[in-house]
C-alpha positions as CSV (number, residue, x, y, z in Angstrom):
1,M,180.1,-103.4,51.9
2,K,182.2,-104.0,48.6
3,K,181.4,-107.6,48.9
4,T,177.7,-106.9,49.1
5,L,177.6,-104.5,46.4
6,V,179.5,-106.9,44.0
7,T,177.3,-109.9,44.9
8,G,174.2,-107.7,44.4
9,A,175.6,-106.3,41.0
10,L,176.4,-110.0,39.7
11,W,172.8,-111.2,40.8
12,L,171.2,-108.3,38.9
13,G,173.2,-108.6,35.9
14,T,172.4,-112.5,35.7
15,V,168.8,-111.7,36.2
16,A,168.9,-109.0,33.6
17,S,170.5,-111.1,30.9
18,Q,168.0,-114.1,31.6
19,A,164.9,-111.6,31.5
20,M,166.0,-109.8,28.4
21,A,166.7,-113.2,26.6
22,Q,163.3,-114.3,26.9
23,D,161.1,-114.3,23.9
24,T,158.3,-111.8,24.0
25,V,155.0,-111.2,22.1
26,P,152.7,-108.2,22.2
27,Q,149.7,-108.5,24.6
28,Q,147.3,-106.3,25.8
29,G,148.1,-104.8,29.2
30,K,146.0,-103.8,32.1
31,D,145.6,-100.2,30.8
32,G,144.7,-101.6,27.3
33,T,147.9,-100.8,25.7
34,L,149.9,-103.4,24.1
35,E,153.2,-104.6,25.9
36,S,155.8,-107.3,25.4
37,V,155.1,-110.4,27.5
38,P,157.4,-113.4,27.7
39,A,156.3,-116.1,25.2
40,A,156.7,-118.7,28.1
41,I,153.8,-117.3,30.0
42,I,151.3,-117.1,27.1
43,Q,148.6,-119.9,27.4
44,S,149.1,-122.3,24.4
45,T,146.0,-123.1,22.3
46,E,147.7,-125.5,20.0
47,P,146.4,-129.1,19.7
48,G,148.7,-131.4,21.6
49,A,150.2,-128.6,23.6
50,L,151.5,-128.8,27.0
51,D,149.3,-127.8,30.1
52,A,148.7,-123.9,30.0
53,I,151.2,-121.9,32.2
54,K,149.1,-119.6,34.5
55,V,150.2,-116.0,34.0
56,F,151.2,-115.0,37.6
57,A,154.8,-114.2,37.1
58,D,153.9,-110.7,36.5
59,L,154.7,-107.9,38.8
60,D,152.9,-104.6,39.4
61,P,155.1,-101.6,38.8
62,Y,156.8,-100.0,41.5
63,F,156.4,-96.6,39.6
64,E,153.1,-94.8,40.0
65,Q,152.2,-92.2,37.2
66,K,149.7,-90.4,39.4
67,N,149.9,-88.9,43.0
68,S,146.9,-87.9,45.0
69,T,148.7,-86.3,48.0
70,A,151.1,-83.5,46.7
71,L,148.3,-81.3,45.3
72,K,145.2,-83.0,47.1
73,G,144.0,-84.3,44.0
74,T,145.1,-87.2,41.3
75,V,147.7,-85.4,39.2
76,D,150.2,-86.8,36.7
77,E,153.6,-87.0,38.5
78,D,155.3,-85.0,36.0
79,R,153.0,-82.1,36.5
80,I,154.0,-81.9,40.3
81,P,156.7,-79.4,41.1
82,F,157.8,-81.1,44.2
83,T,159.9,-84.4,45.0
84,T,157.3,-87.3,45.9
85,N,157.8,-90.9,46.5
86,V,155.1,-93.7,46.3
87,L,155.4,-97.0,48.0
88,N,152.7,-98.9,46.7
89,S,151.4,-102.4,47.5
90,Q,154.0,-104.2,45.4
91,V,156.8,-102.2,47.0
92,I,155.2,-103.0,50.5
93,E,155.0,-106.7,49.6
94,D,158.4,-106.9,48.2
95,L,160.0,-105.4,51.3
96,K,158.0,-107.6,53.5
97,A,157.3,-104.5,55.6
98,D,155.0,-105.4,58.4
99,R,155.7,-102.1,60.0
100,L,156.1,-98.7,58.4
101,E,159.5,-98.0,59.9
102,K,161.0,-100.8,57.6
103,A,159.9,-98.7,54.5
104,F,161.4,-95.6,55.6
105,D,165.0,-97.0,54.8
106,Y,163.8,-97.0,51.2
107,I,162.8,-93.5,50.9
108,T,165.6,-91.1,49.9
109,G,166.2,-88.5,52.5
110,F,164.8,-90.5,55.2
111,T,166.6,-91.6,58.5
112,R,165.3,-93.5,61.3
113,S,166.2,-92.1,64.9
114,G,164.2,-94.2,67.4
115,P,161.5,-96.7,67.9
116,I,158.3,-94.5,68.3
117,A,156.1,-93.8,65.3
118,N,157.6,-90.3,64.4
119,S,161.2,-91.2,65.4
120,F,162.8,-90.1,61.9
121,T,164.3,-87.2,60.1
122,I,163.4,-85.8,56.6
123,R,166.0,-83.7,54.7
124,G,167.9,-83.3,57.8
125,Q,164.6,-82.0,59.9
126,S,163.1,-83.8,62.6
127,A,159.5,-84.9,62.4
128,D,156.4,-84.5,64.4
129,L,153.4,-86.7,64.8
130,Q,151.7,-84.4,62.6
131,N,154.0,-85.3,59.8
132,L,152.3,-88.8,59.7
133,Q,148.8,-88.6,58.2
134,V,146.1,-91.0,57.6
135,D,144.3,-90.5,54.2
136,G,145.3,-86.9,54.5
137,L,144.2,-86.2,58.2
138,P,146.1,-86.3,61.4
139,G,145.9,-88.8,64.2
140,L,147.7,-92.2,64.8
141,T,146.3,-95.0,67.1
142,T,149.7,-96.0,67.9
143,R,153.0,-94.0,69.3
144,F,155.4,-96.4,70.8
145,G,155.5,-98.7,67.8
146,S,155.6,-97.9,64.1
147,P,152.1,-98.2,62.7
148,T,151.4,-101.6,61.0
149,T,151.2,-101.8,57.2
150,A,148.3,-104.4,57.3
151,N,145.9,-101.7,56.4
152,I,147.9,-99.7,54.1
153,E,147.3,-99.6,50.5
154,R,150.2,-97.3,49.7
155,V,152.4,-94.7,51.2
156,E,152.7,-91.2,49.5
157,V,155.6,-88.9,50.4
158,L,155.7,-85.3,49.9
159,K,159.1,-83.8,50.5
160,G,159.5,-80.4,51.9
161,P,157.0,-78.0,53.8
162,A,153.2,-79.2,53.4
163,S,151.6,-76.6,55.2
164,V,149.3,-75.0,52.7
165,L,147.2,-78.0,52.0
166,Y,147.6,-79.9,55.3
167,G,148.2,-77.5,58.0
168,W,150.9,-77.3,60.8
169,M,153.8,-79.7,60.7
170,D,157.6,-79.8,60.6
171,P,159.1,-78.8,57.2
172,G,160.9,-82.0,56.1
173,G,157.9,-83.6,54.5
174,M,154.7,-85.4,54.9
175,V,154.0,-89.3,55.0
176,N,150.4,-90.0,53.8
177,M,149.3,-93.5,54.5
178,I,146.4,-94.4,52.1
179,T,144.3,-97.0,53.8
180,K,142.6,-100.1,52.2
181,K,139.2,-99.3,51.2
182,P,136.3,-102.0,50.3
183,K,136.4,-102.9,46.8
184,D,133.8,-104.5,44.3
185,E,135.7,-107.8,44.3
186,E,136.1,-110.8,46.3
187,I,139.2,-110.9,48.5
188,R,139.7,-113.8,51.0
189,E,143.1,-114.0,52.4
190,V,144.7,-115.5,55.5
191,T,148.4,-114.9,56.4
192,A,150.4,-116.6,58.9
193,S,154.2,-116.2,59.6
194,G,156.9,-117.4,62.0
195,Q,160.4,-115.9,62.7
196,V,163.4,-116.7,64.7
197,F,166.8,-114.8,65.6
198,P,168.9,-117.8,64.7
199,E,172.0,-116.8,66.9
200,Y,169.7,-116.1,70.0
201,G,166.8,-118.5,69.8
202,A,164.1,-116.0,70.2
203,T,161.0,-116.6,68.1
204,G,157.7,-114.9,67.1
205,Y,154.7,-115.5,65.2
206,A,151.8,-113.5,63.5
207,A,148.6,-114.1,61.8
208,S,146.1,-111.8,59.8
209,L,143.2,-111.9,57.4
210,D,141.8,-109.7,54.8
211,I,138.3,-110.1,53.7
212,N,136.4,-108.1,51.1
213,G,133.3,-108.1,48.9
214,R,129.8,-107.1,48.4
215,A,127.1,-106.8,51.2
216,D,124.3,-106.9,48.6
217,D,123.8,-108.2,45.1
218,S,124.0,-104.9,43.4
219,G,127.4,-103.9,44.8
220,M,126.0,-100.7,46.2
221,F,127.2,-101.8,49.7
222,L,130.5,-103.0,50.1
223,Y,132.6,-104.1,53.2
224,R,136.3,-105.1,54.3
225,L,137.9,-106.4,57.3
226,V,141.5,-106.4,57.9
227,A,142.7,-108.0,61.4
228,G,145.7,-109.5,62.9
229,Y,147.7,-110.5,66.0
230,E,151.5,-110.6,66.7
231,N,153.6,-112.1,69.2
232,E,157.4,-111.7,69.3
233,D,160.3,-112.3,71.6
234,S,163.4,-110.0,71.2
235,F,167.1,-111.0,71.1
236,R,167.2,-108.6,73.9
237,D,167.3,-109.9,77.3
238,Y,164.0,-109.9,79.2
239,V,162.2,-108.4,76.2
240,D,159.8,-111.1,75.3
241,D,156.2,-111.8,74.8
242,D,155.5,-108.5,73.0
243,R,152.0,-108.7,71.8
244,S,150.1,-106.6,69.3
245,A,146.6,-106.8,67.9
246,Y,144.7,-104.9,65.3
247,M,141.4,-104.7,63.6
248,F,140.2,-102.5,60.5
249,P,136.6,-103.0,59.6
250,S,135.4,-100.5,56.8
251,F,132.1,-100.2,54.9
252,A,131.4,-98.2,51.6
253,W,128.2,-97.0,49.9
254,V,128.6,-96.7,46.2
255,P,125.1,-95.6,44.6
256,D,126.5,-94.8,41.4
257,E,129.8,-93.8,39.7
258,N,129.8,-90.3,40.9
259,R,129.2,-90.7,44.6
260,R,131.0,-92.9,47.4
261,L,130.8,-92.8,51.3
262,D,133.5,-94.6,53.1
263,I,133.1,-95.5,56.8
264,Q,136.3,-96.9,58.6
265,F,137.1,-97.9,61.9
266,E,140.2,-98.7,63.7
267,Y,141.6,-100.5,66.8
268,T,145.2,-101.2,67.6
269,K,146.8,-102.4,71.0
270,D,150.2,-103.1,71.9
271,D,151.6,-104.7,75.1
272,R,155.5,-104.5,75.1
273,K,158.5,-104.6,77.4
274,A,159.8,-101.3,78.2
275,D,163.3,-101.0,76.6
276,D,165.5,-98.0,76.5
277,G,168.4,-99.6,74.6
278,L,172.1,-99.4,75.6
279,F,174.4,-96.7,77.1
280,V,178.0,-96.1,76.3
281,L,181.0,-94.8,78.3
282,N,182.9,-91.5,77.1
283,Q,180.4,-91.0,74.2
284,D,182.1,-93.9,72.5
285,I,180.1,-96.5,70.7
286,N,182.6,-99.1,71.1
287,Q,182.4,-98.7,74.9
288,R,179.3,-100.7,75.4
289,A,177.9,-103.9,76.5
290,D,176.6,-106.8,74.4
291,I,173.7,-106.1,72.3
292,T,171.5,-108.3,74.4
293,T,172.0,-106.4,77.6
294,Y,169.0,-105.0,79.3
295,Y,169.0,-102.0,81.9
296,Q,165.4,-101.7,82.9
297,E,163.8,-103.8,85.5
298,P,162.4,-107.1,84.2
299,G,158.7,-106.7,83.7
300,D,158.9,-103.0,82.9
301,T,156.1,-102.4,80.4
302,D,155.0,-100.1,77.6
303,T,151.4,-100.2,76.6
304,D,149.5,-98.5,73.6
305,E,146.0,-98.5,72.7
306,G,144.0,-96.6,70.0
307,Y,140.7,-96.2,68.4
308,A,139.5,-94.2,65.3
309,L,136.7,-93.6,63.1
310,G,137.0,-92.1,59.7
311,L,134.3,-90.8,57.2
312,A,135.0,-89.8,53.6
313,Y,132.5,-88.6,51.0
314,Q,133.2,-87.8,47.3
315,H,130.7,-86.3,45.0
316,Q,131.4,-85.5,41.3
317,F,128.5,-83.1,40.5
318,T,129.8,-82.6,36.9
319,K,132.8,-83.3,35.1
320,G,135.6,-81.2,36.8
321,V,133.7,-80.5,39.7
322,D,134.3,-82.6,42.8
323,L,133.3,-82.1,46.4
324,N,135.4,-84.1,49.1
325,L,134.5,-84.3,52.8
326,K,136.6,-86.2,55.4
327,W,136.5,-86.7,59.0
328,R,138.8,-88.5,61.5
329,S,138.4,-89.0,65.2
330,V,140.9,-90.8,67.4
331,W,141.0,-91.7,71.0
332,H,144.6,-92.8,72.0
333,T,146.1,-93.7,75.3
334,D,149.8,-94.8,76.1
335,E,151.4,-95.8,79.4
336,R,155.2,-96.4,80.4
337,D,155.9,-98.1,83.8
338,L,159.7,-98.5,83.9
339,Y,163.2,-97.6,85.3
340,E,164.2,-95.6,82.4
341,N,167.8,-94.7,81.2
342,N,168.6,-91.3,82.7
343,A,172.3,-90.3,82.5
344,V,175.8,-91.9,82.5
345,R,177.5,-91.2,85.7
346,P,181.3,-90.3,86.4
347,D,181.6,-93.9,87.9
348,N,180.8,-95.4,84.6
349,T,177.3,-96.6,85.9
350,L,173.9,-95.8,84.4
351,R,171.7,-93.7,86.7
352,R,168.0,-94.6,86.3
353,R,164.8,-92.9,86.9
354,N,161.6,-94.5,88.2
355,R,159.0,-93.1,85.5
356,H,155.5,-94.1,85.4
357,Q,153.8,-92.0,82.6
358,Y,150.4,-91.9,81.4
359,N,149.3,-90.1,78.3
360,E,145.8,-89.4,76.5
361,R,145.2,-87.9,73.1
362,E,142.4,-87.2,71.1
363,Y,142.0,-86.0,67.5
364,H,139.0,-84.7,65.9
365,F,139.8,-83.3,62.3
366,A,138.0,-82.6,59.2
367,D,138.8,-81.3,55.8
368,A,136.4,-80.1,53.0
369,N,137.2,-79.0,49.6
370,V,136.0,-78.6,46.3
371,N,138.2,-79.2,43.3
372,V,137.1,-77.4,40.1
373,G,138.5,-77.7,36.6
374,L,138.2,-74.6,34.4
375,D,139.0,-74.4,30.8
376,A,139.0,-70.7,29.8
377,L,141.8,-68.9,28.1
378,V,144.0,-71.3,30.1
379,K,143.2,-74.3,31.9
380,H,143.0,-74.1,35.8
381,Q,142.6,-76.7,38.3
382,L,141.4,-74.9,41.5
383,I,141.2,-76.4,45.0
384,V,139.4,-74.3,47.7
385,G,138.9,-75.9,51.1
386,V,139.0,-75.5,54.9
387,N,140.3,-78.1,57.4
388,G,141.1,-78.1,61.1
389,G,139.7,-79.5,64.2
390,Y,140.4,-80.2,67.9
391,E,143.1,-81.9,69.7
392,Y,143.3,-82.9,73.3
393,R,146.6,-83.9,75.2
394,Q,147.0,-85.1,78.7
395,Y,150.5,-85.9,80.1
396,D,150.5,-87.4,83.6
397,R,153.8,-88.1,85.3
398,I,152.4,-90.6,87.9
399,A,156.1,-91.3,89.2
400,F,159.0,-89.1,87.9
401,D,160.9,-87.2,90.5
402,T,163.2,-89.9,91.9
403,T,166.5,-91.0,90.4
404,G,169.2,-93.7,91.3
405,A,169.2,-97.5,91.3
406,N,172.4,-97.2,89.3
407,V,173.4,-100.5,87.1
408,D,176.8,-101.5,85.7
409,L,177.7,-101.4,82.1
410,I,178.7,-105.1,81.5
411,D,176.6,-106.8,84.4
412,P,173.6,-105.0,85.5
413,V,172.2,-106.1,88.8
414,Y,168.4,-105.4,89.0
415,T,167.4,-103.8,92.3
416,G,163.7,-104.4,92.3
417,Q,161.3,-101.5,92.8
418,V,163.6,-99.5,95.3
419,L,162.9,-95.9,94.2
420,E,160.1,-93.9,95.5
421,D,157.0,-93.4,93.3
422,D,157.2,-89.5,93.8
423,P,154.8,-87.8,91.0
424,G,155.6,-85.1,88.7
425,S,153.6,-82.7,86.7
426,F,150.0,-83.4,85.4
427,R,149.5,-81.3,82.2
428,T,146.7,-80.9,79.7
429,W,146.0,-79.0,76.5
430,D,143.1,-77.9,74.5
431,L,144.0,-77.0,70.9
432,Y,141.7,-75.6,68.5
433,N,142.7,-75.0,64.8
434,V,141.1,-73.7,61.6
435,G,142.7,-73.0,58.4
436,V,141.4,-72.1,55.0
437,Y,143.4,-72.7,51.8
438,A,143.3,-72.3,48.1
439,Q,145.6,-73.7,45.4
440,D,145.4,-73.2,41.6
441,Q,147.1,-75.4,39.0
442,I,147.4,-73.3,35.8
443,A,148.4,-74.9,32.3
444,I,149.7,-72.1,30.3
445,T,150.3,-74.6,27.5
446,D,150.5,-78.4,27.3
447,K,154.0,-78.1,28.3
448,L,154.2,-75.3,30.8
449,S,152.0,-75.2,34.0
450,F,152.2,-73.2,37.3
451,I,150.9,-73.7,40.7
452,L,150.1,-71.2,43.2
453,G,148.7,-71.7,46.8
454,G,148.0,-69.8,50.1
455,R,146.7,-70.8,53.5
456,Y,145.4,-68.7,56.6
457,D,145.4,-70.3,60.1
458,T,144.0,-69.5,63.5
459,Q,144.9,-71.7,66.3
460,T,144.0,-71.2,70.2
461,G,145.2,-73.3,73.0
462,D,144.5,-73.8,76.6
463,Y,147.1,-75.1,79.0
464,D,146.6,-76.4,82.5
465,L,149.3,-77.6,85.0
466,R,149.0,-79.2,88.4
467,Y,151.0,-81.3,91.0
468,E,149.7,-84.1,93.0
469,D,152.2,-83.4,96.0
470,R,152.3,-79.4,95.8
471,S,149.8,-76.7,95.4
472,T,151.5,-75.2,92.3
473,T,149.1,-74.5,89.4
474,A,149.0,-72.8,86.2
475,S,146.6,-72.0,83.4
476,E,147.4,-70.4,80.3
477,S,145.8,-69.4,77.1
478,A,147.3,-68.3,73.7
479,T,146.2,-67.7,70.2
480,I,148.3,-67.5,67.1
481,H,147.6,-66.6,63.4
482,N,149.7,-67.6,60.5
483,T,149.9,-67.5,56.8
484,S,151.9,-69.8,54.3
485,F,152.2,-70.0,50.6
486,N,153.6,-72.2,48.0
487,A,154.4,-71.7,44.1
488,G,156.0,-73.9,41.6
489,A,156.4,-74.4,37.8
490,T,156.9,-77.5,35.7
491,Y,158.2,-77.6,32.2
492,E,158.0,-80.6,29.7
493,V,161.0,-80.2,27.8
494,S,160.0,-83.3,25.8
495,P,157.7,-86.5,26.3
496,L,160.6,-87.9,28.1
497,A,161.7,-85.2,30.5
498,S,160.2,-82.3,32.6
499,F,162.0,-79.6,34.8
500,Y,160.4,-78.2,38.0
501,A,161.1,-75.5,40.4
502,S,159.2,-74.6,43.6
503,V,159.2,-72.7,46.8
504,S,157.0,-73.7,49.7
505,Q,156.5,-72.6,53.6
506,S,155.4,-74.6,56.6
507,F,154.5,-73.5,60.1
508,N,154.6,-75.4,63.4
509,P,152.9,-73.6,66.7
510,Q,155.1,-73.5,69.6
511,A,153.7,-75.3,72.7
512,V,151.4,-73.3,74.9
513,P,152.6,-71.6,76.7
514,T,155.9,-70.6,75.3
515,F,156.0,-67.1,76.3
516,D,158.6,-64.3,75.5
517,A,159.9,-61.5,78.0
518,N,156.6,-59.5,77.5
519,N,154.5,-62.5,78.4
520,E,153.2,-63.0,74.7
521,Q,153.1,-66.4,73.0
522,L,155.8,-66.7,70.6
523,D,155.3,-67.0,66.8
524,P,155.3,-70.4,65.3
525,E,158.4,-72.2,63.9
526,K,158.7,-71.4,60.2
527,G,160.0,-73.5,57.4
528,M,161.0,-72.5,53.9
529,Q,162.2,-74.6,50.9
530,Y,163.5,-73.9,47.6
531,E,164.0,-76.9,45.2
532,V,164.5,-77.7,41.6
533,G,164.3,-81.0,39.7
534,L,164.3,-83.1,36.7
535,K,161.7,-85.9,36.1
536,L,162.6,-88.6,33.4
537,R,160.1,-91.1,31.9
538,L,162.0,-93.4,29.4
539,L,161.5,-96.7,27.7
540,D,157.8,-96.3,27.3
541,D,157.8,-95.5,31.1
542,K,159.7,-98.7,32.0
543,L,162.6,-96.4,33.4
544,N,161.7,-93.4,35.6
545,A,164.0,-91.3,37.3
546,N,164.0,-88.0,39.6
547,L,166.6,-85.8,40.4
548,A,166.0,-82.9,43.0
549,V,168.1,-80.3,44.6
550,Y,166.9,-78.4,47.6
551,D,167.6,-75.8,50.2
552,L,165.5,-76.0,53.4
553,T,165.6,-73.8,56.6
554,K,163.6,-74.2,59.8
555,E,163.9,-70.9,61.9
556,N,162.0,-69.6,64.9
557,I,163.1,-72.3,67.0
558,S,162.6,-71.0,70.9
559,E,165.3,-71.2,73.3
560,T,165.6,-69.7,77.0
561,V,167.4,-66.4,76.9
562,D,167.8,-64.5,80.2
563,G,165.0,-66.6,81.8
564,A,162.5,-66.1,79.0
565,R,161.9,-67.7,75.6
566,A,162.9,-66.4,72.4
567,L,163.0,-67.2,68.7
568,V,166.7,-67.5,68.1
569,G,167.3,-71.0,66.7
570,T,167.7,-72.0,63.2
571,V,168.6,-75.4,61.3
572,E,169.5,-75.3,57.8
573,S,169.9,-78.3,55.4
574,Q,170.9,-78.5,51.7
575,G,171.1,-81.7,49.5
576,A,170.3,-83.6,46.3
577,E,168.2,-86.7,46.0
578,F,168.2,-89.4,43.2
579,T,165.5,-92.0,42.6
580,L,165.1,-94.6,39.8
581,Q,162.7,-97.1,38.9
582,Y,163.3,-99.6,36.1
583,Q,161.1,-102.5,35.0
584,P,162.7,-104.1,31.9
585,S,160.1,-106.9,31.7
586,L,156.9,-107.9,33.4
587,N,158.5,-110.4,35.7
588,W,161.5,-108.3,37.2
589,Q,162.2,-104.8,38.1
590,I,164.3,-102.6,40.3
591,Q,164.1,-99.3,42.6
592,A,167.2,-97.5,43.8
593,G,167.7,-94.2,45.5
594,Y,170.7,-92.1,46.9
595,S,170.6,-88.9,48.9
596,Y,173.2,-86.4,49.9
597,T,172.3,-84.0,53.0
598,E,174.4,-81.2,54.5
599,A,172.8,-79.9,57.5
600,E,173.8,-77.5,60.3
601,V,172.6,-75.7,63.5
602,T,173.3,-72.2,62.0
603,E,171.8,-70.2,64.9
604,T,171.5,-70.9,68.7
605,T,172.6,-69.4,72.0
606,N,174.0,-73.0,72.8
607,N,177.6,-72.9,72.0
608,D,177.8,-76.5,72.4
609,A,175.4,-77.0,69.4
610,L,176.2,-74.0,67.4
611,G,177.8,-75.1,63.9
612,N,177.0,-78.8,64.5
613,V,175.0,-81.3,62.4
614,P,171.7,-82.0,63.9
615,G,171.2,-85.7,65.2
616,F,170.4,-88.4,62.7
617,V,171.4,-86.5,59.6
618,P,173.8,-88.8,57.8
619,R,175.6,-87.4,54.8
620,H,175.0,-90.3,52.5
621,T,172.1,-92.8,52.2
622,A,171.2,-95.2,49.7
623,S,168.9,-98.3,48.9
624,L,168.3,-100.8,46.4
625,L,165.2,-103.0,45.9
626,A,164.9,-105.7,43.4
627,R,162.4,-108.7,42.5
628,Y,162.5,-111.2,40.0
629,N,160.1,-113.8,39.0
630,H,161.0,-116.8,36.9
631,P,158.7,-116.7,34.0
632,E,158.3,-120.5,33.8
633,E,156.7,-122.9,36.1
634,V,158.7,-124.6,38.7
635,L,156.9,-127.6,40.3
636,G,153.7,-126.3,39.2
637,G,154.2,-122.8,40.7
638,M,156.1,-119.6,40.4
639,V,159.5,-118.9,42.1
640,G,161.0,-115.7,42.7
641,M,163.7,-113.9,44.5
642,G,163.9,-110.4,46.1
643,L,166.9,-108.4,47.3
644,G,166.8,-105.4,49.7
645,W,169.8,-103.3,50.5
646,R,170.4,-99.9,52.3
647,Y,173.2,-97.9,53.4
648,Q,173.7,-94.9,55.9
649,S,176.9,-93.2,56.4
650,S,177.9,-92.2,60.0
651,R,175.6,-89.9,62.0
652,Y,175.5,-88.2,65.4
653,T,172.7,-89.0,68.1
654,D,172.5,-85.2,68.9
655,E,173.7,-81.8,68.0
656,E,175.3,-81.0,71.3
657,T,179.0,-81.9,71.5
658,S,179.1,-82.8,75.2
659,K,176.7,-85.8,74.8
660,R,176.4,-86.9,71.3
661,V,177.6,-90.2,70.2
662,S,178.9,-90.9,66.6
663,L,177.2,-94.0,65.2
664,P,179.1,-95.9,62.5
665,D,178.0,-96.2,58.8
666,Y,176.3,-99.3,58.1
667,H,174.8,-101.4,55.3
668,V,172.2,-104.1,55.6
669,T,171.1,-106.8,53.1
670,D,167.9,-108.6,53.1
671,L,166.9,-111.6,50.8
672,N,163.3,-113.0,50.1
673,F,162.5,-116.1,48.4
674,Y,159.1,-117.0,46.7
675,Y,157.2,-120.0,45.8
676,E,153.5,-119.2,44.7
677,L,150.7,-121.4,43.7
678,E,147.2,-120.1,42.5
679,N,145.9,-120.2,46.0
680,L,149.0,-120.3,48.2
681,K,152.1,-118.1,48.5
682,L,155.1,-118.9,50.4
683,S,158.0,-116.7,51.4
684,L,161.2,-117.1,52.9
685,I,162.6,-113.9,54.1
686,I,166.2,-113.4,55.6
687,D,166.6,-110.0,57.0
688,N,170.3,-108.7,57.8
689,L,171.6,-111.5,55.8
690,L,175.2,-110.7,56.8
691,D,174.3,-110.1,60.4
692,E,175.6,-106.5,60.5
693,L,175.8,-104.6,63.8
694,Y,174.1,-101.3,63.2
695,F,172.1,-98.7,65.5
696,T,168.5,-97.4,64.4
697,G,168.1,-94.6,67.0
698,A,169.2,-92.9,70.0
699,T,168.8,-89.5,72.1
700,D,172.3,-89.2,73.5
701,D,175.0,-91.4,75.2
702,A,172.4,-93.0,77.7
703,R,169.9,-94.4,75.1
704,I,171.0,-96.0,72.0
705,Y,168.9,-98.6,70.1
706,V,170.3,-101.5,68.2
707,G,169.1,-102.7,64.8
708,D,167.7,-106.3,64.4
709,P,170.4,-109.0,64.0
710,R,170.0,-111.7,61.3
711,T,166.3,-112.7,61.3
712,V,164.6,-115.6,59.5
713,T,160.9,-115.5,58.7
714,L,158.6,-118.0,56.9
715,K,155.4,-116.5,55.8
716,A,152.3,-118.3,54.0
717,K,149.2,-116.5,52.4
718,Y,146.4,-118.7,51.6
719,I,143.7,-117.3,49.1
720,F,140.3,-118.6,49.4
């Protein structure tokens, strides 16, 4: 780790001295203000001058001055009394993050815990699918794999409870994926890439396109199409020919500057080899097989397919009065057919279970709000709205009940399909939710502002259970009501610094049915966070930093007590987060982050977990991202370099002492090299440069996931 830090520090120091040594001249920036530009990239107009050097060494800043998620309206960052992180298109580009999970390592307080879409923790708390939203509404078209970034313009992360504006979810925070919309400009891009795991010989390739423009001469109708295909072989044995396809067509109607209607369609499909990772003996990560060892049956599969339709209408009636309407419908299926890792046996073998699982989900959700600016004795920015919808879940265990076909740790012998296809349960849920909310941002003075928000929800759920091979059935219904609130204040000490403090709540309904001893549905899980922080904007906004300290509690976790469910569980987490973004010149910048997290299961009837750290909550995480473009032409083009580095301290796979495994700390370094012409951009990406062995997720000692070893990718983007 020290070697990596020293190397990175020397590289950054060299880049800094080169960049700061460049002669600069004032030039009008994108926002109309003057900014310093290296003189070498200004086109010469003197007679006899050399050929002009094109201004394509500039980088868009990592820092975003405004956020649209935190308060459900575009607001300056220093007016938001919560911690937010924005990964804009420049960050996603520099990370070469084809999947959203790669970006999680660069969000402070985030830790990956497995391969599926919501396998991560935020601020010491686990996440639900509801914590991942698309343009502010729930519903993903994928579950087994992390969402593709091909259709993501930027990612806005709100730390802590977000229920007042967005409804039920776990309290750690919300990830809002802002999708690419049609623009009034011509975009024609085709991207192709190939990758290899050099030590294992496994390869992969991908191709995508992004086409955008006017559908008519006036620009009233716009269109955009993003589509792509991926095929990859893994370094893991028998995990090959994984295929993914996606298509995102969208259309926009923009009759004038006050009105806009967007219609978006999504389609994604993944066909993968099922892979439950490694198992270990004696809960010791060092007692494991080689990372290539595969324990499922060759040919076991995971499939994932989803469709979505989204509508969004914006109407500004007058200055300060906006109407926003959104609708999102998702139809999604996934299917697992495998011999899954089930348990480590006393004879040091892995017991497997024959599992054939088929799931269906539907989401139909809407949000309508009015955002009103009032300038009376004090300024108000009031938002009033209603959101909610319908969710359908269907979980079919086509094969589930039979276990056996044990395999050895080092040399698994595949048995073929020897276990019976005994079915398990077939369950469905119909969930209906509606919530009304209001939030007011009050500017007492130019320096002092407050927010106060509240929400009321009603959710009704219907549940049905049946079995293929027995007569047992069940039908249950339940209704819950909930109120939640948030409040916060920001104070601008100077134009360079703002303090803030806030308190916020979340709720997450218990699964239906979760009945107590009186056969009543239990109240939802509750989250409460207290946070204080400092936001800095220095050096003419070239250096931006945020420091936050928080205390977050999730309670009302249900457990079985004397044969009935009861609200007895509590998980508490406290911590501090620091982020910094610095752009000393237009052609290089850095982003760094660090988080410290203390978490504990403080209340439970399970003595095996009481007082323990929850799964996947490292005490320390850190990251660094840097990009430098040489300001002068090289062989007629621009050359650049990027560095990514991330660190996590040791963490447990689970809170239960009897089955958890301690995963060691790790640091991973990635390098990117760029060569760009006017119409062609080439990238050489070396992920995990030092070939670090690390683990990205697990459930217990029987299912542990390995991070990718050194990977080399060559990518080309052609703009036409």
